[in-house]
C-alpha distance (Angstrom), angle and dihedral (degrees) to the residues before:
residue distance angle dihedral
M1 . . .
D2 3.81 . .
A3 3.80 90.8 .
L4 3.79 90.5 48.5
R5 3.81 90.9 49.3
A6 3.82 90.8 51.3
S7 3.80 97.2 44.0
A8 3.81 102.6 33.2
P9 3.81 113.2 16.0
D10 3.82 94.1 172.8
M11 3.79 91.8 53.0
H12 3.81 89.7 45.1
E13 3.81 90.0 56.5
K14 3.81 91.1 50.1
V15 3.81 91.3 50.3
I16 3.81 91.4 47.7
A17 3.82 89.6 50.8
A18 3.83 90.9 50.8
V19 3.81 91.9 48.7
T20 3.80 91.7 47.4
H21 3.81 91.4 49.3
H22 3.81 91.1 48.7
A23 3.81 91.2 49.1
S24 3.81 90.5 50.7
R25 3.81 90.8 51.3
L26 3.78 90.2 47.8
N27 3.82 91.8 50.4
L28 3.79 91.9 49.0
A29 3.79 103.4 38.5
G30 3.79 102.6 21.8
P31 3.78 127.7 -130.7
Q32 3.78 125.6 -38.0
G33 3.77 127.8 -138.8
G34 3.79 106.2 67.8
P35 3.79 135.5 -88.1
E36 3.82 99.3 -48.0
A37 3.81 117.9 91.1
G38 3.80 93.5 -136.3
A39 3.79 92.5 52.4
I40 3.80 91.6 48.2
L41 3.80 91.9 48.7
H42 3.81 92.8 48.0
S43 3.80 92.7 46.7
E44 3.81 93.8 48.4
L45 3.81 91.7 45.6
T46 3.81 91.1 51.8
S47 3.79 92.7 45.0
L48 3.81 95.3 46.9
T49 3.80 92.1 45.7
A50 3.81 89.4 53.0
S51 3.81 90.9 48.5
I52 3.80 90.9 51.5
K53 3.81 91.6 47.7
D54 3.82 90.5 49.6
A55 3.81 90.4 51.6
A56 3.81 94.5 44.0
P57 3.82 109.6 22.6
S58 3.80 93.3 174.3
L59 3.82 90.9 65.9
S60 3.78 113.7 99.3
N61 3.79 118.0 -114.1
S62 3.80 90.3 -112.9
N63 3.82 92.7 51.4
A64 3.81 91.8 47.9
Q65 3.80 90.5 49.2
E66 3.81 92.1 46.8
I67 3.81 90.4 52.3
A68 3.82 90.5 47.5
M69 3.80 91.8 50.0
G70 3.80 90.5 50.1
V71 3.80 92.3 49.0
I72 3.80 93.4 47.8
S73 3.81 91.0 45.9
D74 3.80 88.9 53.1
W75 3.80 90.9 49.6
I76 3.81 91.0 50.9
M77 3.82 92.9 48.3
R78 3.81 91.6 50.4
C79 3.82 94.2 44.4
S80 3.77 115.5 106.4
L81 3.77 101.5 -132.2
D82 3.78 114.5 -156.2
F83 3.78 114.8 -174.2
P84 3.81 119.7 -168.6
A85 3.79 117.0 -117.1
N86 3.78 114.9 -96.6
A87 3.80 108.1 -96.6
A88 3.79 94.1 -150.4
């Protein structure tokens, strides 16, 4: 994202807007993909990549996916995970 900001500030702003919109949808509606973590992750990665590509069509698919993976990784790292105690 830093390289994109330095080389194409207008495109960077469009990508940031797409990510922010996706995060707002995720906060409101929750994740897509079903109950399994892998399915949710795959669905959100696909959806966010598509949103980024829609906002910045000149980005390659691999760059859009790399940005989406970085954004989702950041969300996961900042998420406060709270697992219930094992009831065994």
